[in-house]
Structure formats: structure tokens, C-alpha cells
N, C-alpha and C positions, 0 to 999 in steps of 0.2 A: 927404547920406548916401544919398539915394534912388538906386537903380539900381546900387549897388555889390555885385557878387557875388550877384545874385538868381538867376541861371541855375543856378549850382552848388547853391544851397539848394533850388531847385525840383526838380532831378534827385534830390537826396538824399531829399527828402520823398516823391517818387514811389516810389523804391525802398523807403523805410521803410513806405509804405502796402502795397505788394505783399508785403513780408516779413511785415507784420502779418497780412494775410489768410491767408498760408500758415501762420503760427504758430497762428492761431485754428483753421484747418482741421485741422491736426495734433492740436491739443488736443481737438477734437471727435471725431476718430477714436479717440483714446486714452481717451475718457471723462473727460478732464480739462479740460473747456471753461472752467469758472470759473477754474481756476488759470491757464490760458492767457490769459483775458481780463484777469485781474489783472496778469499779467506784462506784457502789452502796454500796459495803462494806465500802469503804472509807467514803462515805457520811453518812452511819449509825454510824460509829465510831465518826465522827465529831459531828453529832447530839447528840449522847449520852454523849459525853464529854461536849458539851455545856450545856445540861440539868444537868449534874452532878455538873459542876462549878456553874451554876446558883442556883441550890438547896443549895449547900454549902454556897454561898454568902447570899442567902435569909435566911437560917437557922441561920447564924451568926447575920444577921441584926435583925431578929425577936427575937432572944434570948437577944440581947442587949436592944431592946425596952421593952421586958417583964421584964427584971431585973430592969429597971429604974422606 
């Protein structure tokens, strides 16, 4: 499973980090820093849950294909 589609994930995370920085900056300018930080934290949790579930699904799928 190593090396499958890691480039796309890296690009996505880079854009996610840049977007998070801008979201925090906008929240700081609007005096809603804590609300922005909480929104970003929730977004990161959802993102990593998605990656974790997807990785588990793909690991099971590729293990089933490798066994047959």
C-alpha cells in the first residue's frame, strides 16, 4: 500500500494548510479568532478521519486483491 497516491494527498494537505492560515488570519481581523480556530480544528479532525477511513478501506481492498 505504500506509495499509492501520496503525491495528491501531499498537495491537498499543503493547500489545506494555506487555507487554514488564511482562515485564521481572517478570523483575527474580524475579532473572531477563537471561532476561526475552532472551525479549523473541526476541519482538521474531519480531514484526518476521512484519510484514516479511506486508508483502512483501501488497505482492506488491496489486501483482498493481493490474496486472490
